[in-house]
N, C-alpha and C positions, 0 to 999 in steps of 0.2 A: 265447296269441298276443299279440304286441305289435308296434307299428310305430314307425319312426323318422320324426319330422317335423322338417324344416328350417324354422326361422323366420328369414326374411331381413328385417332392419329397414332403414329408409330411409337410415340413416347407413352402410350397407354391412356392418354386423356380422351374422354368422349365429350362431344358437344351435341346437343339436339337442336335442330332447326325445323321450322314449319315451312312447308313448300305449298304454295298456292296451286290451284288447278291450272295446268298448262305452263307452269313455271319450271325452268331448269334448276337443278340442284345448285349449280354455280351461282346463278342469279339470286336464289334464295339465301345462299350462304353470305354473299356480299351484302344483301339487304340487311342481314342480321349481324354484320360487322365481323364476319369470319372470312378472311382472305385466302380462299383455296388457291392452290397453284394454277396459274394460267398465263398464257402468252397471247393467244389469238382470240379465244372464245368463239371460234367459228368451226371447230372440228378439223383443224388443219395440222396443228403442231403435236398434239398428244400430251402436252404438259399437264393437263388436268386429269389424267387417267387415274382411276382407282379400281377397287374391287367391290362389287356389290355382293354381299353375302346372303341377303335375303330381301324379298320384296319384288313387286312387279313395276315395270317401267317401260317407257318407249324411248328408243334412241333415234328414231327416224332414220333417214338415209342420207342426210346432208353432211357427211364427214368423209375424210379421205381414208383409204386403206392404210396409208402410211401412219396415220394417227391411231387407228384401231383396226387390227387385222381380224379376219373371220375367226381365226383360231383363238385370239384373245377374247373376242366377244363370246365364243362358245364356253370359255373358261369363267365367264362372269365379269370380265373387265368392262369398264364403262368410261365414257368421257362425261365428266360432270357438266360440261358446257352444253351437251346435247341431251342429257338424261332428264326426262320428264317423268316423275313418279306417278304411278296409278294405285299405289298402296303405301303403307309405311315401309321404310327401307333401312337397311344397315349397310354402310359403306366404309371400307377400309381406305384411309387416306395415307399414302406412303411417304409422309413427311411428318416432322414434329409439329405439335400444336403451336409452339412459339414462332415457327416460321410462317404461320398463317395468322399471326397477330391475335391469337386467342389464348385462353388459359382455362383451367378448370373453373366451373361455376362455384360461387361461394354462397352458402345458405346459412341462416341462423335458425335455431329451433330451441324449444324448451323441453326439458325432460318431462315426459308424461308418466313414466313408470320405470322403476328399477326393481328387478326381482332376482333373487339367487335361486336358480333352478337346482343346483347341486353345489357341493363344495368346489366343483371345477368349472361351473358355468354360470354366467350372469346374463340375464336378458335385459336389454335397454330398449325402451320405446321413446321415440322423440317426435314431438309435434312440430311440423314445419311452421316457421314464422313467415307470414305473408308480407311483412313490412321490412324496409331497409335491406333489400337484397337486389341483386342484379336483375334487370328487366327480364332476361331470359332464364334466370335461375329457377328452375322448378324441380320437384322431386321426380325427375325423369332419369332412368337408368335402364340398362339391359339386365335382365335377371341373371344374377351370378356376379355382377360387378361389386366393387367396394367403394368406400368413401373415407376420406381422412377427417378425423375428428380431433380438434384441439382440446388437450386436457386442461380444464379450467384451473387458473392459477399458475399456468406455465406457458412456455412458448412451444412446447413439444406437441406433436400429433401422433395419433395411433390410427392404424388402418383396419377397418372392419367391413366384412361383407354384409350386404343387406340380407335379412331373412324375410322381409316383406316383399310384396310384389310392387312393380312400378305403378305409379299413379295414386297410391294410397296417401291419405292426408297425414298418416303417421309412418315413420320409418322404424323398423325394429332390427335389432342386431343380437347375435349370440356372441358373448365375449368370454374368453377364457379367464378364469380367476387366477391370475399369476401372483404368487406370494411376493410381497413387497413391490408389486408392479405399480407404476405411476397411475395408470387409468384404473386398474383394479382397486387400488387404495382409495381413489376418489369415489368410485361407484359404491364401494362397500362401507366407506366411512364418512363421507361428507355429502354425497349427492342427495338432492331432494327434488320433488316435483316443482317445476317452474324454473329451475336453474337453466341458464342460457348456454347453448353449445354452438360453436362455429364449425361448420363442415365444408370441405372443399372436395369437389368431384363431380360426377362419378369417374372412376378410373378402372382400368384393367381390361385384358383381352380374354378373361375367363367368363364367358357368358353363354347362355343357351342359344345354339343355332337352330335353324329350321330342322325339325325332327323328320328325317327321311328314311331312317332305318332303326332297328332296335337299339336301345340306349342302356348302357350300364353306368350307374352312378356309384362312386366310391367315396365315402365320407369318413373322416377321422375326427372324433371329438367335436369341437365347435366348427370344424370344417363342414358340418351339416348345414350351416346358415345359408350359403348360396343355393343349395339344393332346395331348401324350403321356399326360397324366392322363385326358383325355376318351376317347382311343382305348383305353387300358387298361381303362377302365370298360366301354366298349362290347364289347370283346373278352371280358371276364370274363362279361358277361351272355350273350354269344353262346355261350360255352362251357357255360353253364348252361341253354341251350335257348331263350333270349330273343333271337330272331333280329331284327336290324335289316333291314328290307325296303327301305331307301332308300340310294341311292349316296352315298358320302362321298368328296370329293376334297380333298387338302391341297396347297397351293402353298407351298413353303418357300424363302424367299429369304435369302441371306447376301451379305456383301461380298467374301469371298475363298474360294477352293477349300477351304482347310483349316478354314474356319469351318463347313462342313457336318458336323454331328455327329449321333449317334444314328440314322443311316440304317439301321443293323442292326435297331434297334427298329422303325422304320417298315416295313422288309421283313417283319419278323415279324408286324406288324399286317396287312399285305397278305395274308399266308398265313392268318391267323386270321379275318379279316373278308372275306367273299367280295365285297362291294361297296365295299371301300376301295381307293383308289389315291392315289399322291402324285407330285408333280413338284418337282424342285429347280431353283433359279435362282441364278446368281452374278452380282453386279454388275460385278466387275473386268473391264475390257476385255482384260487380258492373260490371262484365265482360259482354260484348255483345255476348260472345261465346255461341253457341247452347247447349253445354254440360258443366254444371257447377258442382262443387263439387269435390269429390275425385275419384280415379280410381275404388275404391270398389263400387261406386254408379252406375257404367256403365259396369259391367260385365254381359255377357250373361250366365245366369244360365243354360240354355239348353245346350249350348256348354260346360260349365264346368262339366256337368254330364257325359261327355265322358271320355275315357282313354286319358289323355293328359299330357304334360310336361309344367312346368312353369319356366320362368327365370324372376327374379325380381332384379332391381337395382335402388337405390335411397337413399335419406337421411334417417337416422335411424327412425324418426317418421313415415315416409311412410312405410318402410319395416315392422316395428312393427305392424302398423295398418293392413297391408295386411295379415300378419301371424295370427293376432287375428281374422280377418274376416273369413279366411279359417277355423280356428278352430271352430268358432261359427256356421258357415254354414255347418260344417261337410264335407267340400270339401277336398278330398284327391287325389291330382295329382299323376300320376305314378312316376314322379320325380320332385323335387322342388329345384332349384338352386337359391340362392340369394346372393347379395352383398350389404352391406350398407356402406356409406361413410360419412365422416364429414370433414370439413376443418382441415388441419394440422394433420390428423390421417391417419393411414394405413387402407385401406378398409378391411372389414371383410367379407370373403366369407364362405358360408355355403351351405350344401345340406341337405334337409329334406327327409328322407326315406319315 
């Protein structure tokens, strides 16, 4: 028996390690050449302290109160030198990945398919190459994270959120078709199946946490991508008998009618997940869509009055507008995770306490 542990570093880099039965996270990390912070490895100094965001584990009782207090343990803090996982886990490591002598994984893949879903959206599907890659580099990520893809024929990279679920043999992405964009130009003008792509990651603190309360998802344009990954992961768990008991609602906003893409996938999720629903909104005044305007015009205030979590992903103006709306309305979610993106820029992930 072994478990997968995601180590999320404060610079946004994630690395995944395998922890054997009875093995501490610290020992597993060092075995896989990731030097997590440590001084004593005996539960005395507290140098290896991190935050376990999800998963089951045993800390034992062979550590000092000075290293990890009862209050810290109640908050989910752990000592990786004492932590023995009993399930897959996600741990926040409060240092940069470079200080742990690690870096983002590098993978190569081949284009399996490129399709233009609308004049605004491109779908890219990449098959992972099993050869010539780091020993630990697999298509492992947390649903919602992104990866950096080098634009063929250049030294530049672009960042895209996965729309596929972790563990698939193919990775898929929703990419905004930017006029005169470097990656957009390549995908619409030169890309063909079999072309090689270099990818580094995964990266980002925007990912699905354990669902403990109702969830509101807010997507703008191709910001739908990480939510497709999250929903696919939830649906996969549901199919395996791990039922999500909380309602999940997605508000999906676009500028024009034909920018609404992947609604067939959302319909399928509504069939597979009993408590999932979604609403689409179109900004264009000339639209024939029944709901026009912005996502903030179509929020259910009664539902928002409950204890709930929010995930928001979209272009900066949308993210800023939603943040302002919540402040003005005095809406305070239990947890608020958001990521805003712009062409040619690295996405910015944040959490509002």
